[in-house]
C-alpha positions in Angstrom: 13.2 18.4 -31.2 11.2 15.8 -29.3 12.8 14.5 -26.0 14.2 11.1 -25.9 12.4 10.0 -22.8 9.0 10.9 -21.3 8.8 10.4 -17.7 5.2 9.8 -16.7 4.5 11.1 -13.4 1.0 10.4 -11.7 0.4 12.5 -8.6 -2.0 12.2 -5.9 -1.5 14.0 -2.5 2.4 13.6 -2.7 3.3 17.3 -2.0 6.0 16.4 0.6 7.8 14.1 -1.9 7.9 16.2 -5.0 11.0 18.2 -4.3 13.1 15.1 -3.9 11.4 13.4 -7.1 12.1 16.5 -9.3 15.5 17.3 -7.8 16.6 14.0 -8.9 16.1 14.9 -12.4 16.1 18.5 -13.5 19.2 20.4 -14.2 21.1 17.2 -14.3 19.9 15.3 -17.5 19.0 16.5 -20.8 16.8 14.9 -23.4 13.8 14.2 -21.1 10.4 15.6 -20.4 8.3 15.2 -17.2 4.5 14.7 -18.0 3.1 15.1 -14.4 -0.7 14.3 -14.0 -2.3 15.8 -10.9 -5.2 13.2 -10.2 -7.4 15.5 -8.2 -5.1 16.1 -5.3 -6.4 17.9 -2.2 -3.1 18.9 -1.0 -0.4 21.3 -2.4 0.5 18.9 -5.1 -0.9 20.8 -8.0 0.7 24.2 -7.2 4.1 22.6 -6.5 3.9 21.1 -10.0 2.8 24.3 -11.6 5.8 25.9 -9.8 8.1 23.5 -11.4 6.4 24.0 -14.9 6.9 27.7 -14.6 10.6 27.2 -13.8 11.2 24.6 -16.4 8.7 25.0 -19.2 10.9 23.2 -21.8 10.9 19.9 -19.6 7.9 19.9 -17.5 4.3 19.7 -18.4 1.6 19.5 -15.9 -2.0 18.4 -16.4 -4.9 18.4 -14.0 -7.6 15.8 -14.1 -10.6 15.0 -11.7 -9.7 11.9 -9.9 -9.4 8.8 -12.2 -6.9 6.7 -10.3 -3.4 5.7 -11.1 -4.5 4.0 -14.3 -6.3 7.0 -15.6 -3.2 9.2 -14.9 -1.1 6.9 -16.9 -3.5 6.8 -19.8 -3.6 10.6 -19.8 0.4 10.7 -19.7 0.6 8.1 -22.7 -1.7 10.5 -24.6 0.5 13.4 -24.0 3.9 11.7 -24.3 6.2 13.3 -26.8 9.2 11.1 -26.0 10.4 8.2 -28.0 10.5 6.1 -24.8 8.4 6.4 -21.5 9.2 5.5 -17.9 6.4 5.8 -15.0 7.9 7.4 -12.0 5.4 7.5 -9.0 5.7 10.8 -7.4 6.9 9.5 -4.0 9.7 7.6 -5.6 13.0 9.0 -7.3 15.4 8.2 -10.0 19.2 8.2 -9.7 20.3 11.0 -12.0 23.7 9.5 -12.9 21.9 6.2 -14.1 19.2 8.3 -15.9 21.9 10.1 -18.0 23.5 6.8 -18.9 20.0 5.3 -20.0 19.0 8.4 -22.0 22.5 8.6 -23.9 22.3 4.8 -24.6 18.8 5.1 -25.9 19.9 7.9 -28.2 22.8 5.7 -29.3 20.4 2.8 -30.0 18.1 5.1 -32.0 20.9 6.5 -34.2 21.7 2.9 -34.9 18.1 2.0 -35.7 18.3 -0.9 -33.3 14.4 -0.9 -32.8 14.6 -1.7 -29.1 11.1 -2.0 -27.8 11.9 -2.4 -24.1 14.7 -1.0 -22.1 15.4 -2.8 -18.7 17.1 -1.4 -15.7 17.6 -2.3 -12.1 15.4 -1.0 -9.3 15.9 -0.7 -5.5 13.4 -1.1 -2.7 14.1 1.7 -0.5 12.7 0.9 3.2 11.5 3.7 5.2 11.2 1.8 8.4 14.8 0.5 8.8 16.6 2.6 6.1 17.6 -0.5 4.2 17.7 -1.1 0.5 17.3 -4.2 -1.7 18.5 -4.1 -5.3 16.4 -6.0 -7.9 18.6 -6.7 -10.9 18.2 -9.1 -13.9 21.7 -10.3 -14.3 20.8 -14.0 -14.3 17.9 -13.5 -16.8 19.3 -11.3 -19.5 22.6 -10.4 -21.3 24.0 -7.1 -20.6 24.7 -4.1 -22.8 23.5 -5.6 -26.1 20.4 -5.7 -28.2 18.7 -9.2 -27.6 15.4 -11.0 -28.1 13.2 -13.3 -25.9 15.2 -16.3 -27.2 18.3 -14.9 -25.4 16.7 -14.7 -22.0 16.9 -17.5 -19.3 14.3 -18.5 -16.5 14.3 -15.9 -13.9 15.2 -16.2 -10.2 12.5 -15.6 -7.5 13.1 -11.8 -7.6 13.6 -11.3 -11.5 9.9 -11.0 -12.6 9.3 -7.8 -14.4 7.9 -4.7 -12.6 7.0 -1.3 -13.8 10.0 0.2 -11.9 12.5 -1.8 -14.2 10.6 -1.1 -17.6 11.2 1.6 -19.9 9.0 1.1 -23.0 9.0 2.5 -26.6 5.9 4.9 -26.8 5.0 3.5 -30.2 5.1 -0.1 -28.6 2.8 1.1 -25.8 0.3 2.6 -28.2 0.4 -0.1 -30.8 -0.4 -2.6 -27.9 -3.7 -0.8 -27.3 -2.8 -0.2 -23.5 -5.7 1.4 -21.8 -5.6 1.0 -18.0 -8.8 0.7 -15.7 -9.6 3.7 -13.8 -10.6 4.4 -10.3 -8.5 1.3 -8.9 -5.2 0.6 -7.4 -2.5 -2.1 -8.4 -2.9 -1.3 -12.1 0.9 -1.4 -12.6 1.0 -5.1 -13.2 -1.4 -4.5 -16.3 1.0 -1.7 -17.4 4.0 -4.0 -17.0 2.5 -7.1 -18.6 -0.1 -5.9 -21.4 2.6 -4.7 -23.9 5.1 -7.6 -23.5 3.8 -9.6 -26.5 4.4 -6.6 -28.8 8.0 -6.5 -27.6 10.6 -7.9 -30.0 13.9 -6.4 -29.0 15.2 -5.7 -25.5 18.1 -4.0 -24.0 19.3 -4.5 -20.4 21.6 -1.9 -18.6 22.8 -3.0 -15.3 22.3 0.1 -13.3 20.2 1.1 -10.3 17.9 3.6 -11.9 14.5 3.6 -10.1 14.2 3.8 -6.1 11.0 2.6 -4.9 9.8 3.9 -1.5 8.5 1.2 0.7 6.7 2.0 4.1 5.1 5.5 3.4 1.9 5.8 5.4 -1.2 5.1 3.4 0.8 3.5 0.5 -1.1 1.0 -1.6 1.1 -1.7 -0.7 1.0 -1.2 3.0 -0.5 -4.3 4.6 -3.7 -2.7 6.1 -4.4 -0.6 3.0 -3.9 -3.7 0.8 -6.4 -5.6 3.0 -8.9 -2.7 2.7 -8.4 -2.7 -1.2 -8.1 -6.5 -1.8 -11.1 -6.2 -4.2 -8.9 -4.0 -6.6 -5.9 -6.4 -6.3 -8.3 -9.2 -7.3 -9.8 -6.9 -10.3 -6.1 -6.5 -11.4 -5.5 -10.2 -11.1 -8.4 -11.2 -13.1 -7.7 -8.5 -15.7 -4.2 -10.2 -16.2 -5.8 -13.7 -16.6 -8.3 -12.2 -19.2 -5.4 -10.5 -21.1 -3.3 -13.7 -22.1 -3.7 -17.1 -23.5 -0.6 -19.1 -22.2 -0.7 -21.6 -25.2 -0.7 -18.6 -27.5 2.1 -16.8 -25.8 4.1 -20.0 -25.6 3.9 -20.6 -29.3 5.1 -17.0 -29.9 7.9 -17.3 -27.3 8.3 -19.8 -24.5 10.6 -17.2 -22.5 8.0 -14.4 -22.8 5.2 -16.6 -22.0 7.0 -17.9 -18.7 8.0 -14.4 -17.8 4.2 -13.4 -17.9 3.2 -16.6 -16.1 5.7 -15.9 -13.5 4.3 -12.3 -12.7 0.8 -13.9 -12.6 2.1 -16.3 -10.2 3.2 -13.6 -7.8 -0.1 -11.9 -8.2 -1.9 -15.1 -7.2 0.4 -15.4 -4.4 -0.2 -12.0 -3.1 -4.2 -12.2 -3.6 -4.0 -15.7 -1.7 -2.0 -14.7 1.2 -3.8 -11.4 1.8 -7.1 -13.1 1.7 -5.9 -15.6 4.1 -4.6 -12.8 6.3 -8.2 -11.3 6.3 -9.3 -14.8 7.4 -13.1 -14.5 7.1 -15.4 -17.0 5.4 -15.9 -14.5 2.6 -12.2 -14.1 2.0 -11.5 -17.8 2.0 -14.3 -18.3 -0.4 -12.6 -15.5 -2.8 -9.5 -17.5 -2.7 -11.4 -20.6 -4.1 -13.1 -18.2 -6.6 -10.0 -16.5 -8.0 -8.2 -19.9 -8.5 -11.3 -21.4 -10.2 -11.5 -18.4 -12.4 -7.9 -18.9 -13.5 -8.6 -22.6 -14.1 -11.7 -22.1 -16.2 -10.3 -19.1 -18.2 -6.7 -20.6 -19.0 -6.0 -24.3 -18.0 -2.6 -24.2 -19.4 -1.8 -21.0 -17.3 -3.4 -22.5 -14.3 -1.1 -25.6 -14.6 1.9 -23.3 -14.6 0.9 -21.3 -11.8 -0.4 -24.3 -9.6 3.1 -25.8 -9.8 4.8 -22.6 -8.8 5.2 -20.9 -5.4 1.5 -19.6 -5.7 0.3 -23.1 -5.8 2.1 -23.9 -2.6 0.2 -21.2 -0.8 -3.2 -22.4 -1.8 -4.0 -24.4 1.3 -7.4 -25.9 2.2 -7.2 -26.2 5.9 -6.8 -23.5 8.6 -3.4 -25.1 9.6 -2.2 -25.0 6.0 -3.3 -21.4 5.6 -1.5 -20.4 8.7 1.6 -22.2 7.6 1.2 -20.3 4.1 1.1 -17.0 5.8 4.1 -17.8 8.0 6.3 -18.9 5.1 5.3 -16.0 3.1 6.2 -13.5 5.9 9.5 -15.3 6.4 10.5 -15.2 2.7 9.3 -11.5 2.6 11.7 -10.6 5.4 14.5 -12.5 3.8 14.1 -11.0 0.3 12.5 -7.6 1.5 10.0 -7.5 -1.3 7.3 -4.8 -1.2 
C-alpha cells in the first residue's frame, strides 16, 4: 500500500540536524514515507541518511545526486514520491509529531470521502536560534477551519498570512499536473514551489495546528542577511521567474482570491529584493532595483499596479534618504513580526 504522505527532504551538509529532523517523525506516525535527497553533501549527511534507511527500510528512501541545488533536489523527490500528498521538509527544520499524526489521519479521512482536496494548509512556526523565541504563522483570518473549501471562501490575508512552502501540503497529482520543474543550482526556489501549482488548486483544507518548525539563524543559512546579500542574484532570479509564471488578469478572471494571494506573495518578494539591494547600497544594486521594478511593469502591468500599491511599493524609494527610511522601517517591522 502506498503511503498517504511523502515527506520530501532535500539535504546538503546538515548532518548535525538530521537526528532531530528524523526523530520528529519516525516511530511516531504511520502512513508516511521520507524521500531524502542528498545533494552532493561533503559532510556525514549521506552516511547518516543511509543509516536511517537501513533502520527504517519501509519508511525511508535515500537518493544521492551531484549538487543540483534545492530545486534539483525537490524535482528528484517529486519524481520518486509514492504518497498521495507531499510536504517539503528542509533537513535543518523539524515537524511536530502530534500535529503530523492529525494531518495524516485527516488526509486519509478526506481521501475516503473522495473530497478531492488539492492543498492541505497548516500553521508553521519561526524558531529563532539567537533568542530562543518562536513566532507562529497561522491562517485563521484568511481561511475557514476544518472543512473543505474553495478560493471563493477565503478572505484577504493579513500581513503575515501569505503562503509559504512550510504551510503547504500539496496533492502529488496536482504538483505533477501543474508541470512544476524548479530551476537548479539556485537558492530561494521555495517561492516557485509554493506558487506555481496554485492555479491548479480547486479545493483546500485548513487545519489550525503548528506542524512545521522553521529554524531561523543557522550560520550559513540562505536567509541569513550576509548570505542573502551574497546571493541576491538568485533572489532576483526567483522573483523574475514568478513574474514570468503568471498573468494577473488571467488569474483574477479565474479567482480574485487566488490572484491576490499570488500577488501578495510577489509583493513580499519585491520587498525583500528591494530592501536587500538597498542594503548593499552600491550604484549597481540601486540600478538593479530600478531594473526589477521595470521588469515587472513591462511584463505584467496589472500585477505591477497591485504590487506598487502594496508595502513593496512603499519601499521603492528614489532618494538616499528615502532608501535609508525604507531600510529602517523594514528592520523595525521585521523585529516586531519576527519574520525570516
